[in-house]
N, C-alpha and C positions, 0 to 999 in steps of 0.2 A: 948375702944374708943381711948385712947392715943396711945396704941401700934399699932393699925390699922393705925392711922394717921402717926406715925413714920415710919412704914413699907412703906407706900405710898410715903412719902417724900424721904426716902432712895432709893426706887425704881426709883423715878423721877430723883434723883441726878445721880444714876448709868446710867440710860438711857441717860441723858444729856451728861455725860462723854463719853459714847460709841459713841454717835452721833458726838461729837466734834472730837474724834479720827478718826472716819470714814471720816469726812470732811477734816481733816488734811492730811490724806493719799491721798485722791483724789486731793487735792490742790497741792500736791508734785509730782504727776505723771509726769508732764512735766519736772520738774527739775531732776527726777530720770532718765527718758528716754531722756537725753540730747544728743547733737551732739558728745560729747566725747564717750559716751557709744556706740552710733551707729558706730562711726569710729572704735572703738576697736573691736566690734563684726564683722563688715564687713571685716576689715583687717584680722582678725583671720580666718574667713571663706574663704576669698580669698586666703590665704596662703595654706589652706588645701583642697581646691576644685580646680580642674583643668579640664576645658573643652577644649580639644585640638583644636577645630576648631574656638574658639573665643579668642581674646587677653585679657590681664589682665584688661585693662580699661573697656572693655565691660562687663567682668565678674563683676567688681566692681559696674557698673551701675545696672546690674541685681540684685546683692545682696542687694544694697541699696533699690531697688524697693521692694524686698521681705521683707527686714527689716521693711520698712515703713508699709507694710500691717500687719506684725506680731505685730509691736508696737501698731497700732490702735486696733487690736483685743485683745491684752493683756490688754490695758487700758480699753477697753469696758467691758471685763470680770471682771476686778477689780471693776469698777464702778457699774456694775450690782450686783456683790457679796456683795458690801457694801451698796446697796440701801435698 
């Protein structure tokens, strides 16, 4: 009886801790995927990708658009995996 109750309580504590960690990760997604990260990734891609018939500014706009889509999908996948 006591051992069963102890197992249940420990299980509840572990579950609560896991849920807290998941919530913490989800709450930090926006700070992880900040403007600095986007700029760094887009700049690196723009340096390494050259589309001859468009200028650098247009390439950067296109890469920012692609980045925004990828960021949304990655965040969505992380939230889904942690749900």
